[in-house]
N, C-alpha and C positions, 0 to 999 in steps of 0.2 A: 852926293858920290858921282864921279865922271860917269858918263853913259859907258865908255869903254870898259869900266871896272865893274859893272853891274852883272850879277848872275843872269845867266839866259835860260828862259823857261823853255822846256822840251815842247815840241809841236803837239797838237791836241791828238793828232792822229796816232802818235806813238803811246800817248796815255791810254787811248782806247784799245790798243794792241797789248797792253801790258798784261802778263800773267796773272795778276790779282784781279784786274777788271774782268777779263775773260772768264775766269773761275767764277767770279759773281753771277755774271750773265748766264753762265751753264746751270748753276744753282737755281736762280730764280726762274729761269725757263723750265727746269724740271719740276720744280714746284707748283708753277702755274700749270702745266699740262697734267700733273697727277692730283692737282687740289679737287677738281670737280669729280673724276672717278671716285675718289677717296670719300668726299662727301656724299656721293650717291651710294656709295657701299655701306657707309655708316648709317645712313636714312634707312636703307632696306634691311640692314641688321636689326635695328630697334623699331621698325614699323610693326604696329600690332597686327595680329593675324586672326582669321576666322577660326572657330571651333565647332565641330558638330554636337548635336544632342547626343547624350549617353544613350538614350533610348528613343525611337522616334515616337512622336506625339501619338500617331494612329495607334500605338500599342499601350495607350494609357488604359490602367485597368479600373473600369467604372465602379468596382467594389470599394473603392476608396471613399465613396459617399455613403454615409450611414443613414442619412435623413431622406435620401431621395432614391427612387427608381431611376438609375442612370444608364443611358444608351449612348455609345460613341456613334455620331452621325457619319457614315461612310459614303453615303450616295453624294456623287459630285455635284449634282443639280442643286443639292441643299447646302453645299459648302460656299463660303465666300470666295469670290474670284480673287485669283492671285494679284492682279491689277489694282483691286480694291485694298487689299491689306498689305501689299508689297513684299509677300513671302509665300513660299510653297509649303512652309511648314506650319500647317494649322490643324487645330483641335477643336472641334465643336463637340460638346456633350449635351444632349437633351435630358433635362431633369424634371421627373415628376415627384413632387413632394409625398412622401409617404403619409403625412398627416392629411386626413380626407378633406378637412375644411380648407386646408391651403391648397391642395389639388383642385378644387372646384374654383377657386378665385384667382389663381396665377398660373402662368406658365413660364417656365425658366430654361436657361442654358447657361453653360460655361463656354466661353471662346478663349482660346489661347493662340497667340502667334510668336513665332521665334526668329529672332534676326541675329546675324553674325557677320555684318560687314562693317568693318572699322571706319567706313566713311559715311555710314547711315547717320542722318540727321534727325531721326526719330519723328516722321512727319505725320504718322496716324495716331490720332486719338478721337474717342468717340465724339467729344464735343465739337470737333472740327468736322470729321466726316459725316457724321449723321446730319448736322446742319446744312452741309452741302447738298445733302439729298433731300432737303426741305423740311426737316424736323426741328421743331423749336425747342430750344434750351430752356426749360423751366428755371433752373437753378443748379448751382455746383457747390458741393460742400466736401470738405476733407474730414473723414470721421475715423477716429482709431478703430482698429479690428484686432481682436486678441487671436492670434494664431499659434498652434504648437510648433515649436522650433524643432531642429534636427534631432535634438535629445529628448524631446517631448516638453520641455519646460516651455511655457506660454511666453510667447514675445508680442509687444505690441507694433502693429503695422498702420501706418497712415495710409488711407485708401481714398481715392477721390470718387464721390458719388455725383453722377449726373441725371437729373430729372429731365427725361424728354417727353414732350409733347407731339404726338402723331394724331392723324385725323380719326383713326378708329380705337386708339389705345393711348395708354401712358407706359413708358418704359423707365425703370430704374436701372441704371447702369453704374455698377461698382468696379473700378478698375485700378490695377497697380502694375508696376514694372518690377521685374526682377532681373537686375544688370549687375554681372559679375559678382553674383552673390549677395547683392544689396537689394532690399526693398526702396522704390522710389514712387512717389506719387505724382510726379509731373516730368516733363521732358527735358527741363535744364538739369534736373538731378542726374537723369540717365546719361546726358552728355558729359557731364562732369566726372561721373563715375567710370564711364568708358574710355574718356580721354586722359585720365590721369596717369602719370609714371607708374611703373611697377609690374603689371600684368602683361604677360606676352600675348595673350589671346583675349578677345572681348566677344561678349553676346548680351543681348537682353531680350526679354520676353514680356508680353503684355498680356496679362490675365483679366478677362472681363467676366464678371458675375451679372447676368441680365434676368430681370424679374419683369414680366407684363402684367400690368393691372389696369382697372378701368376707372375707379373713383378715388378723389382725393383722400378720402378717410382711410384708404388702403396704403397710403404712401409709406408710413413708418413700418407697416408689416412688410412691404416690398424692401425697405432697406434691411430689416431683420433676415429676410430671406436671402438676400445678397451677401450678407454676412456669413450665414450658415454655409453658403456654397464656397466661400473663399476659406473659411475654416477647415473644411474638409478636403477642398482641392488643391490648395497650396501646398501642404505638407507632402502630399504624393508626387506634385511635380518636381519639388526640390529633391527629394529623396531618389526619385528614379529616372528623371529626364534631364534636368540641367546639369551642365557641367560642374564638377567639385572645385571648390576653390583652389585646391592644390594642382588641378589641371591646367589652371590659368597662367601659372608661372613659366 
């Protein structure tokens, strides 16, 4: 086709000023400027939140223990430091076995700490913290413990037992986490429970049963003593102190 008869293309600047193109620019600019605030608003809406205890730990009723003479430790000098356990929500119960034979051979405690920071990475566990203080870990076992459930029906809970060797004594520490209504025996389980979608609020608590003993032949009895502490202490904590499952939604 001769050049004189070829259709002429409109100048580029005219295409850029066309109503269609300008409308597209306005739409894209508005979307870009609103995208970040919108994403931040969505993240804030779905971000998990902290939740307080239903009842403070210092109000724990020691009568929950039937096999021990239980005393809630209230003196600050005898309590673990906040920087050591990572929270100000701490319960320490001194437990003297009612069985006189046990009472002569063992010292026992229950230590409870409560956390509700959605960004907490669960750094505090006995086998880590005690080792940093110079204690030697003699062994770690996961042992099932039968604990009464909320309706009284027995439930089996996997508990981590840590055998600690110190210069003057041995410690058997049995610990378990209670995270958003679930029992967990290690940190990875806790992280999965508090990070999964569904619950609006998150918490976890670490419950430790501690028995101090002297000789190797007392090891199994120390394990049994820790079992008894958890059997009697855990139901009271779940029933009276930790948030209810329906409160987490």
